[in-house]
C-alpha positions as CSV (number, residue, x, y, z in Angstrom):
1,X,-4.7,-16.9,37.7
2,X,-5.1,-18.2,41.2
3,X,-2.4,-20.9,40.5
4,X,0.3,-18.4,39.7
5,X,3.1,-18.6,42.3
6,X,3.1,-15.4,44.5
7,X,6.8,-14.9,43.8
8,X,6.4,-14.4,40.0
9,X,4.9,-11.0,39.1
10,X,1.9,-11.6,37.0
11,X,2.8,-8.7,34.7
12,X,6.0,-10.4,33.7
13,X,4.3,-13.0,31.6
14,X,0.7,-12.3,31.2
15,X,0.6,-8.7,29.9
16,X,2.2,-8.0,26.6
17,X,4.2,-4.7,26.6
18,X,3.8,-2.6,23.5
19,X,6.0,0.4,22.9
20,X,4.3,3.0,20.6
21,X,6.6,5.4,18.7
22,X,4.6,8.6,18.7
23,X,4.8,10.3,15.3
24,X,1.4,11.7,15.8
25,X,-1.0,9.4,17.7
26,X,-4.7,8.9,18.1
27,X,-5.7,8.2,21.6
28,X,-8.1,5.5,20.4
29,X,-5.1,3.3,19.4
30,X,-3.9,3.4,23.0
31,X,-7.4,2.7,24.2
32,X,-7.7,-0.4,21.9
33,X,-4.3,-1.7,22.9
34,X,-5.3,-1.4,26.6
35,X,-8.7,-3.1,26.0
36,X,-6.7,-6.0,24.5
37,X,-4.8,-6.3,27.7
38,X,-1.6,-4.7,26.7
39,X,0.7,-2.5,28.8
40,X,1.5,0.5,26.6
41,X,4.5,2.8,26.8
42,X,4.4,5.8,24.4
43,X,7.8,7.3,23.4
44,X,8.6,10.4,21.4
45,X,9.5,10.1,17.7
46,X,13.1,11.0,18.5
47,X,13.6,7.9,20.6
48,X,16.4,5.6,19.4
49,X,16.1,2.0,18.5
50,X,18.4,1.1,21.4
51,X,16.3,3.1,23.9
52,X,13.1,1.3,22.7
53,X,14.8,-2.1,22.9
54,X,16.0,-1.3,26.4
55,X,12.3,-1.1,27.5
56,X,12.0,-4.9,26.6
57,X,8.9,-4.6,24.6
58,X,7.0,-7.6,23.3
59,X,6.1,-5.5,20.2
60,X,6.4,-2.0,18.7
61,X,3.7,0.1,17.1
62,X,4.7,2.8,14.6
63,X,2.0,5.4,14.9
64,X,-0.1,7.0,12.0
65,X,1.4,10.5,11.7
66,X,0.8,12.9,9.9
67,X,3.6,14.0,7.7
68,X,5.7,13.4,4.6
69,X,7.7,10.2,5.2
70,X,10.5,11.3,3.0
71,X,11.3,14.0,5.6
72,X,11.6,11.6,8.5
73,X,14.9,9.8,7.7
74,X,15.9,9.9,11.4
75,X,12.8,7.9,12.3
76,X,13.3,5.5,9.4
77,X,16.8,4.9,10.7
78,X,15.3,4.0,14.1
79,X,12.9,1.6,12.4
80,X,15.8,0.0,10.5
81,X,17.5,-0.6,13.9
82,X,14.4,-2.4,15.1
83,X,13.9,-4.7,12.1
84,X,14.2,-8.4,13.0
85,X,14.6,-7.6,16.7
86,X,11.0,-7.3,17.9
87,X,7.6,-7.7,16.2
88,X,6.6,-4.4,14.5
89,X,3.2,-3.0,13.4
90,X,2.8,0.2,11.4
91,X,-0.3,2.2,10.8
92,X,-0.5,4.9,8.0
93,X,2.7,6.9,8.4
94,X,4.1,4.0,10.4
95,X,3.4,1.8,7.4
96,X,5.1,4.2,5.1
97,X,8.2,4.3,7.3
98,X,8.3,0.5,7.4
99,X,8.2,0.5,3.6
100,X,11.1,3.0,3.6
101,X,13.1,0.8,6.1
102,X,12.8,-1.9,3.5
103,X,14.2,0.3,0.8
104,X,10.9,1.5,-0.7
105,X,10.3,5.0,-1.9
106,X,7.1,6.9,-1.2
107,X,5.2,9.3,-3.5
108,X,2.6,11.9,-3.1
109,X,-0.8,10.9,-4.2
110,X,-2.5,13.3,-6.7
111,X,-5.6,13.7,-4.5
112,X,-4.8,11.7,-1.4
113,X,-7.1,9.2,0.3
114,X,-9.6,10.9,2.6
115,X,-12.7,9.7,4.4
116,X,-14.5,6.4,4.7
117,X,-15.6,3.6,2.3
118,X,-12.3,2.9,0.6
119,X,-12.2,-0.8,-0.5
120,X,-9.0,-2.6,0.4
121,X,-8.3,-6.1,-0.6
122,X,-6.3,-8.5,1.6
123,X,-4.2,-10.4,-0.9
124,X,-3.7,-13.5,1.3
125,X,-7.4,-14.1,2.0
126,X,-9.1,-12.3,-0.8
127,X,-11.3,-10.5,1.7
128,X,-12.3,-6.9,0.9
129,X,-12.4,-4.5,3.9
130,X,-14.2,-1.1,3.7
131,X,-11.7,1.3,5.4
132,X,-11.3,4.8,6.7
133,X,-8.3,6.7,5.3
134,X,-6.5,10.0,5.7
135,X,-3.2,10.1,3.9
136,X,-1.5,11.9,1.1
137,X,1.5,9.6,0.5
138,X,1.8,5.9,-0.6
139,X,4.6,3.3,-0.7
140,X,5.9,2.5,-4.2
141,X,5.6,-1.3,-4.4
142,X,8.2,-1.7,-7.2
143,X,10.9,-0.3,-4.9
144,X,10.4,-2.7,-1.9
145,X,13.5,-4.7,-0.9
146,X,14.5,-7.0,1.9
147,X,11.7,-9.5,1.6
148,X,8.8,-7.2,2.5
149,X,5.8,-7.9,0.4
150,X,2.5,-6.1,-0.4
151,X,-0.3,-7.7,1.6
152,X,-3.2,-5.3,0.9
153,X,-4.1,-3.1,-2.1
154,X,-6.5,-0.2,-2.6
155,X,-9.2,-1.4,-5.1
156,X,-9.8,2.2,-6.3
157,X,-6.3,2.9,-7.5
158,X,-4.1,-0.1,-6.8
159,X,-1.9,1.6,-4.3
160,X,-0.2,-0.3,-1.5
161,X,-2.4,-0.6,1.6
162,X,-0.5,-3.2,3.6
163,X,2.9,-4.8,4.0
164,X,4.1,-8.1,5.5
165,X,7.3,-9.9,5.8
166,X,7.3,-13.7,5.3
167,X,10.1,-14.4,7.8
168,X,9.9,-11.5,10.3
169,X,7.0,-10.6,12.5
170,X,6.3,-7.3,10.7
171,X,3.0,-6.1,9.4
172,X,1.6,-2.7,8.4
173,X,-1.6,-1.1,7.1
174,X,-2.0,2.2,5.3
175,X,-5.6,2.7,6.4
176,X,-7.0,3.5,9.9
177,X,-8.4,0.3,11.5
178,X,-8.7,2.2,14.8
179,X,-11.3,4.5,13.2
């Protein structure tokens, strides 16, 4: 760092800026992003795609929720406006809203996924993660469009636990890695 010219602000190229769309947010997510060296800006769920992009983020995080994703069409519209423009990561409700932005429907789980020790398989690596979960809705894999693909599945019931896009920097997880 000592060789960086004094006229170039270090924050302009060394610290990634992550904008977090707050749809219900756990403080630990912010703590983890900060510990990874990110500059974090939290914005309310009503923030438009244009307002988020005007902040020049390096990436966008869609927060976990709670809520019924089918009732959040205005936020899904915001997510659609961000697709392909910046890297996006979704957690839980954020994952569900990403799925909906790619045309998927969501459905209410009969019992929901609550607590710890839920086995989730990464379809790319075959690795199984033991996860913490707290959600009552899931993405319907058969309704995904626009190139988004299922990346993780719940080994207990086969529901979608992650999405990825092969051509866009977009990933999401249904479970709570921050827990």
